[in-house]
Residue frames as a rotation matrix with the C-alpha (Angstrom) as fourth column:
MET 1
0.585 0.811 0.000 0.00
0.811 -0.585 0.000 0.00
0.000 0.000 -1.000 0.00
ALA 2
-0.295 -0.685 0.666 1.39
0.664 -0.648 -0.373 3.38
0.687 0.332 0.646 -1.01
TYR 3
-0.312 0.100 -0.945 1.62
0.822 -0.471 -0.321 6.16
-0.477 -0.876 0.065 1.53
VAL 4
0.103 0.437 0.894 -0.60
0.761 -0.613 0.212 9.16
0.641 0.658 -0.396 0.54
THR 5
-0.822 -0.410 -0.395 0.37
0.567 -0.647 -0.510 12.52
-0.047 -0.643 0.764 1.93
GLU 6
-0.029 0.833 -0.553 -2.13
0.589 -0.433 -0.682 15.17
-0.808 -0.346 -0.478 2.85
GLU 7
-0.262 -0.146 -0.954 -0.95
-0.479 -0.839 0.259 17.34
-0.838 0.525 0.150 -0.05
ASP 8
-0.960 -0.138 -0.243 -1.44
-0.279 0.462 0.842 14.52
-0.004 0.876 -0.482 -2.57
ASP 9
-0.576 0.809 0.121 -4.98
0.590 0.514 -0.623 13.81
-0.565 -0.287 -0.773 -1.33
ASP 10
-0.832 0.272 0.483 -7.42
0.339 -0.439 0.832 14.91
0.438 0.856 0.274 -4.05
ASP 11
0.139 0.960 -0.243 -10.33
0.837 0.017 0.548 15.25
0.530 -0.279 -0.801 -1.65
ASN 12
0.194 -0.144 -0.970 -8.61
0.775 -0.584 0.242 17.95
-0.601 -0.799 -0.002 0.37
PRO 13
0.757 0.150 0.636 -8.89
0.585 -0.587 -0.559 21.35
0.289 0.796 -0.532 -1.42
TYR 14
0.879 -0.433 0.201 -6.13
-0.477 -0.818 0.321 22.88
0.025 -0.378 -0.925 0.75
THR 15
0.185 -0.905 -0.382 -2.37
-0.098 0.370 -0.924 22.36
0.978 0.208 -0.020 0.85
ARG 16
0.056 -0.263 -0.963 -0.54
0.878 0.472 -0.078 21.50
0.475 -0.841 0.257 4.04
ASP 17
-0.881 -0.457 -0.120 -0.05
0.465 -0.791 -0.398 25.26
0.088 -0.407 0.909 4.64
GLY 18
-0.231 0.885 -0.404 -3.78
0.586 -0.205 -0.784 25.97
-0.777 -0.418 -0.471 4.44
ILE 19
-0.560 0.000 -0.828 -3.63
-0.547 -0.751 0.370 27.54
-0.622 0.661 0.421 0.97
LEU 20
0.521 0.831 0.197 -6.31
-0.303 0.395 -0.867 26.66
-0.798 0.392 0.457 -1.55
LYS 21
-0.329 -0.642 0.693 -4.96
0.429 0.552 0.715 24.40
-0.842 0.532 0.094 -4.29
PRO 22
-0.771 0.001 -0.637 -5.02
-0.496 -0.628 0.599 25.73
-0.399 0.778 0.485 -7.87
GLY 23
-0.722 0.554 -0.414 -8.34
-0.268 0.329 0.906 25.15
0.638 0.765 -0.089 -9.64
ARG 24
-0.518 0.536 -0.667 -10.23
0.809 0.560 -0.178 24.55
0.278 -0.632 -0.724 -6.37
THR 25
-0.250 0.509 0.824 -13.03
-0.180 -0.860 0.477 26.66
0.951 -0.029 0.307 -4.93
ALA 26
-0.739 0.073 -0.670 -14.19
0.655 0.313 -0.688 27.32
0.160 -0.947 -0.279 -1.40
ARG 27
0.259 0.877 0.405 -17.41
0.495 -0.480 0.724 28.79
0.829 0.014 -0.559 -0.03
VAL 28
-0.820 -0.543 -0.183 -16.91
0.472 -0.460 -0.752 31.71
0.324 -0.702 0.634 2.33
PRO 29
0.084 0.882 -0.463 -19.59
0.983 -0.149 -0.106 33.15
-0.162 -0.446 -0.880 4.66
LEU 30
0.474 0.198 0.858 -20.60
0.519 -0.850 -0.091 36.75
0.712 0.488 -0.506 4.03
MET 31
0.995 -0.098 -0.007 -19.38
-0.049 -0.551 0.833 37.87
-0.085 -0.829 -0.553 7.44
LEU 32
0.321 -0.934 0.154 -15.93
0.607 0.328 0.724 36.57
-0.727 -0.138 0.673 6.59
ARG 33
0.074 -0.248 0.966 -15.87
0.942 -0.301 -0.149 38.63
0.328 0.921 0.211 3.39
ASP 34
0.832 0.300 0.467 -16.54
0.164 -0.937 0.310 41.80
0.530 -0.181 -0.828 5.39
ALA 35
0.722 -0.602 -0.341 -13.37
0.466 0.058 0.883 41.17
-0.512 -0.796 0.323 7.38
GLY 36
-0.128 -0.825 0.550 -11.33
0.987 -0.053 0.149 42.52
-0.094 0.562 0.822 4.47
LEU 37
0.600 0.396 0.695 -12.82
0.502 -0.863 0.059 46.03
0.623 0.314 -0.716 4.79
SER 38
-0.582 -0.796 0.166 -10.69
0.411 -0.465 -0.784 48.81
0.701 -0.388 0.598 6.18
ASP 39
-0.589 0.325 -0.740 -11.72
0.725 -0.192 -0.662 50.72
-0.357 -0.926 -0.123 9.29
VAL 40
-0.792 0.287 -0.538 -12.91
-0.378 -0.924 0.063 53.65
-0.479 0.253 0.840 7.16
GLN 41
-0.680 0.552 -0.483 -15.02
-0.363 0.320 0.875 51.38
0.638 0.770 -0.018 4.95
CYS 42
-0.524 0.480 -0.704 -16.54
0.743 0.661 -0.102 49.72
0.417 -0.577 -0.703 8.02
ALA 43
-0.686 0.241 -0.686 -17.36
0.371 -0.695 -0.616 53.13
-0.625 -0.677 0.387 9.52
ILE 44
-0.786 0.402 -0.469 -19.01
-0.614 -0.593 0.520 54.31
-0.069 0.697 0.714 6.29
LYS 45
-0.606 0.557 -0.568 -21.01
0.053 0.741 0.670 51.08
0.794 0.376 -0.478 6.06
ALA 46
-0.523 0.386 -0.760 -22.17
0.852 0.258 -0.455 51.38
0.021 -0.886 -0.464 9.67
ASP 47
-0.780 0.204 -0.592 -23.04
-0.019 -0.952 -0.305 55.07
-0.626 -0.227 0.747 9.21
LYS 48
-0.755 0.516 -0.404 -25.15
-0.536 -0.130 0.834 54.34
0.378 0.847 0.375 6.12
ALA 49
-0.486 0.574 -0.658 -27.01
0.484 0.805 0.344 51.57
0.728 -0.151 -0.669 7.92
ALA 50
-0.597 0.232 -0.768 -27.64
0.722 -0.262 -0.640 53.79
-0.350 -0.937 -0.012 10.95
ARG 51
-0.821 0.291 -0.491 -28.94
-0.378 -0.922 0.085 56.68
-0.428 0.255 0.867 8.79
ALA 52
-0.651 0.609 -0.453 -31.22
-0.301 0.340 0.891 54.38
0.697 0.716 -0.038 6.79
HIS 53
-0.462 0.472 -0.751 -32.61
0.782 0.616 -0.093 52.93
0.418 -0.630 -0.654 10.02
ALA 54
-0.696 0.163 -0.699 -33.16
0.406 -0.713 -0.571 56.39
-0.592 -0.682 0.430 11.51
GLU 55
-0.824 0.409 -0.392 -34.94
-0.566 -0.618 0.545 57.64
-0.019 0.671 0.741 8.36
GLY 56
-0.542 0.634 -0.552 -37.17
0.101 0.701 0.706 54.57
0.834 0.327 -0.444 8.34
GLN 57
-0.498 0.327 -0.803 -38.03
0.867 0.190 -0.460 55.05
0.002 -0.926 -0.378 12.01
LEU 58
-0.822 0.177 -0.542 -38.84
-0.052 -0.970 -0.238 58.73
-0.567 -0.168 0.806 11.38
ARG 59
-0.720 0.576 -0.387 -41.17
-0.530 -0.097 0.842 57.88
0.448 0.811 0.376 8.47
LYS 60
-0.468 0.532 -0.706 -42.84
0.531 0.807 0.257 55.19
0.706 -0.255 -0.660 10.55
GLN 61
-0.606 0.203 -0.769 -43.39
0.702 -0.318 -0.637 57.60
-0.374 -0.926 0.050 13.44
LEU 62
-0.856 0.294 -0.426 -44.77
-0.397 -0.900 0.178 60.35
-0.331 0.321 0.887 11.15
ALA 63
-0.592 0.662 -0.460 -47.22
-0.261 0.382 0.886 57.91
0.762 0.645 -0.054 9.54
TYR 64
-0.444 0.408 -0.798 -48.31
0.800 0.581 -0.149 56.64
0.403 -0.704 -0.584 12.95
ASP 65
-0.761 0.120 -0.638 -48.81
0.340 -0.763 -0.549 60.19
-0.553 -0.635 0.540 14.27
ALA 66
-0.811 0.478 -0.338 -50.91
-0.576 -0.552 0.602 61.13
0.101 0.683 0.723 11.21
MET 67
-0.465 0.651 -0.600 -53.07
0.169 0.731 0.662 58.03
0.869 0.206 -0.450 11.67
VAL 68
-0.496 0.253 -0.831 -53.60
0.868 0.129 -0.479 58.76
-0.014 -0.959 -0.283 15.37
ARG 69
-0.859 0.142 -0.491 -54.40
-0.056 -0.981 -0.187 62.42
-0.508 -0.133 0.851 14.67
GLU 70
-0.708 0.619 -0.339 -56.92
-0.479 -0.070 0.875 61.45
0.518 0.782 0.346 11.99
GLY 71
-0.371 0.561 -0.740 -58.55
0.541 0.778 0.318 58.95
0.755 -0.282 -0.592 14.34
GLU 72
-0.632 0.083 -0.771 -58.74
0.714 -0.325 -0.620 61.44
-0.302 -0.942 0.146 17.19
GLN 73
-0.791 0.254 -0.557 -60.28
-0.284 -0.958 -0.034 64.17
-0.542 0.131 0.830 15.07
ALA 74
-0.922 0.388 -0.014 -62.63
0.156 0.404 0.901 62.02
0.355 0.828 -0.433 12.97
TRP 75
-0.258 0.891 -0.375 -65.60
0.952 0.301 0.060 62.17
0.166 -0.341 -0.925 15.34
ARG 76
-0.388 0.054 -0.920 -65.34
0.526 -0.807 -0.269 65.92
-0.757 -0.588 0.285 16.05
ASN 77
-0.042 0.297 -0.954 -65.79
-0.600 -0.771 -0.214 67.37
-0.799 0.563 0.210 12.60
PRO 78
0.143 0.099 0.985 -67.06
0.509 0.846 -0.159 64.96
-0.849 0.524 0.071 9.99
ASP 79
-0.277 -0.359 -0.891 -65.40
-0.570 -0.685 0.453 66.12
-0.773 0.634 -0.015 6.81
PRO 80
0.746 0.641 0.178 -67.05
-0.239 0.509 -0.827 64.96
-0.621 0.575 0.533 3.57
SER 81
0.598 -0.595 -0.537 -63.72
-0.661 0.012 -0.750 65.06
0.453 0.804 -0.386 1.73
PRO 82
0.968 -0.230 -0.100 -61.78
0.250 0.853 0.457 61.86
-0.020 -0.468 0.884 2.43
SER 83
0.457 -0.882 -0.118 -58.12
-0.506 -0.367 0.781 61.94
-0.732 -0.297 -0.614 3.39
PRO 84
0.147 -0.472 -0.869 -55.46
-0.961 0.140 -0.239 60.82
0.234 0.871 -0.433 0.86
ALA 85
-0.827 -0.473 0.302 -54.82
-0.543 0.812 -0.213 57.67
-0.145 -0.340 -0.929 2.89
THR 86
-0.207 0.847 0.490 -58.51
-0.138 0.471 -0.871 56.74
-0.969 -0.248 0.019 2.74
THR 87
0.604 0.474 -0.641 -58.90
-0.655 -0.163 -0.738 57.40
-0.454 0.865 0.212 -0.99
ALA 88
-0.319 -0.784 -0.532 -55.84
-0.938 0.343 0.058 55.30
0.137 0.517 -0.845 -1.84
ALA 89
-0.936 -0.063 0.348 -57.39
-0.178 0.935 -0.308 52.26
-0.305 -0.350 -0.886 -0.19
ALA 90
-0.078 0.997 0.012 -60.98
-0.375 -0.018 -0.927 52.87
-0.924 -0.077 0.375 -1.36
PRO 91
-0.353 0.011 0.936 -62.26
0.716 0.647 0.262 50.91
-0.603 0.762 -0.236 -4.35
PRO 92
-0.998 -0.031 0.057 -63.07
0.061 -0.731 0.680 52.92
0.021 0.682 0.731 -7.48
HIS 93
-0.427 0.893 -0.139 -66.54
-0.327 -0.296 -0.898 54.46
-0.843 -0.338 0.418 -7.58
ARG 94
-0.863 0.243 0.443 -69.00
0.500 0.528 0.686 52.75
-0.067 0.814 -0.577 -9.90
ASP 95
-0.805 0.567 -0.175 -71.83
-0.577 -0.817 0.007 54.78
-0.139 0.107 0.985 -11.41
ALA 96
-0.485 0.643 -0.593 -73.98
-0.284 0.526 0.802 51.80
0.827 0.557 -0.072 -12.38
ALA 97
0.049 0.614 0.787 -76.87
-0.998 0.008 0.056 50.91
0.028 -0.789 0.614 -10.09
PRO 98
-0.770 -0.320 0.552 -76.86
-0.396 0.918 -0.020 47.34
-0.500 -0.233 -0.834 -8.82
LEU 99
-0.452 0.584 -0.675 -78.78
-0.714 0.217 0.666 45.01
0.535 0.782 0.319 -11.10
LEU 100
0.277 0.628 0.728 -81.45
-0.865 0.493 -0.096 42.63
-0.419 -0.602 0.679 -9.95
PRO 101
-0.579 -0.507 0.638 -80.75
-0.228 0.852 0.470 38.93
-0.783 0.127 -0.610 -10.44
THR 102
0.029 0.554 -0.832 -81.78
-0.997 -0.046 -0.066 37.48
-0.075 0.831 0.551 -13.76
TYR 103
0.018 0.054 0.998 -82.87
-0.223 0.974 -0.049 33.98
-0.975 -0.222 0.030 -14.63
ASP 104
0.958 0.249 -0.141 -82.51
-0.165 0.078 -0.983 34.47
-0.234 0.965 0.116 -18.40
VAL 105
0.421 -0.843 0.334 -79.38
0.688 0.537 0.488 32.76
-0.591 0.024 0.806 -19.78
ALA 106
0.204 -0.329 0.922 -78.92
0.859 -0.392 -0.330 35.24
0.470 0.859 0.202 -22.63
GLU 107
0.774 0.125 0.621 -79.27
-0.103 -0.943 0.317 38.24
0.625 -0.309 -0.716 -20.28
GLY 108
0.871 -0.487 0.068 -76.81
0.042 0.211 0.976 36.65
-0.490 -0.848 0.205 -17.82
ARG 109
0.203 -0.814 0.545 -74.24
0.938 0.322 0.131 36.16
-0.282 0.484 0.828 -20.57
ARG 110
0.374 -0.016 0.927 -74.76
0.537 -0.811 -0.230 39.74
0.756 0.585 -0.295 -21.78
ARG 111
0.943 -0.001 0.333 -74.23
-0.256 -0.640 0.724 41.13
0.212 -0.768 -0.604 -18.26
LYS 112
0.652 -0.745 0.144 -71.18
0.396 0.496 0.772 38.97
-0.647 -0.446 0.619 -17.76
GLN 113
0.109 -0.606 0.788 -69.66
0.986 -0.036 -0.164 40.15
0.127 0.795 0.594 -21.05
ALA 114
0.590 0.170 0.789 -70.52
0.206 -0.977 0.056 43.79
0.781 0.129 -0.612 -20.29
ALA 115
0.960 -0.258 0.110 -68.87
-0.170 -0.220 0.961 43.53
-0.224 -0.941 -0.255 -16.86
TYR 116
0.374 -0.859 0.349 -65.79
0.735 0.504 0.453 41.90
-0.565 0.087 0.820 -18.39
ASP 117
0.188 -0.259 0.947 -65.55
0.824 -0.484 -0.296 44.61
0.535 0.836 0.122 -21.08
ALA 118
0.845 0.156 0.512 -65.90
-0.101 -0.893 0.438 47.34
0.526 -0.422 -0.738 -18.43
MET 119
0.799 -0.600 0.037 -63.12
0.128 0.229 0.965 45.74
-0.588 -0.766 0.260 -16.38
CYS 120
0.162 -0.755 0.636 -60.85
0.964 0.259 0.062 45.60
-0.212 0.603 0.769 -19.44
ARG 121
0.409 0.043 0.912 -61.52
0.477 -0.862 -0.173 49.25
0.778 0.505 -0.372 -20.29
GLU 122
0.973 -0.025 0.230 -60.81
-0.206 -0.546 0.812 50.27
0.105 -0.837 -0.536 -16.71
GLY 123
0.566 -0.808 0.165 -57.54
0.460 0.475 0.750 48.34
-0.684 -0.349 0.640 -16.75
GLU 124
0.146 -0.495 0.857 -56.48
0.963 -0.125 -0.237 49.94
0.225 0.860 0.459 -20.03
GLN 125
0.396 0.103 0.912 -57.09
0.168 -0.985 0.039 53.43
0.903 0.138 -0.408 -18.63
ALA 126
0.851 0.013 -0.526 -55.73
0.522 0.098 0.847 52.79
0.063 -0.995 0.077 -15.12
TRP 127
-0.100 -0.991 -0.094 -52.25
0.990 -0.108 0.087 54.14
-0.097 -0.084 0.992 -15.92
LYS 128
-0.306 0.023 0.952 -53.73
0.464 -0.869 0.170 57.54
0.831 0.494 0.256 -16.81
LYS 129
0.767 0.641 0.036 -55.24
0.250 -0.350 0.903 58.08
0.591 -0.683 -0.428 -13.34
PRO 130
0.144 -0.748 0.648 -53.13
-0.625 -0.576 -0.527 60.00
0.767 -0.329 -0.550 -10.81
């Protein structure tokens, strides 16, 4: 039986010195890749993350305050004009009066086709609305 050294072993991707053999690959965790950053690069990265977090927290707090203010004032002065937050979530207004149920097959198909056509037209024009 021949003696196989660690360096001759094909299963081991590293040499005896811990260097990756030519043509071999190794997976490295993301945290290990960050170790190559200089102190200045690490400081910039941390500063960007902190500023992004602070801006997100500020936006979250402003949205929460606006929601609370709207809820507190809603009962005092009913305003017929809806707020922008309410109109964004509201479904589009339909002018057609609700139809009574029909038991005629031809009329049912006509209504179904008319509703489908109206939906298609609305979808085609949706990009034009603000």
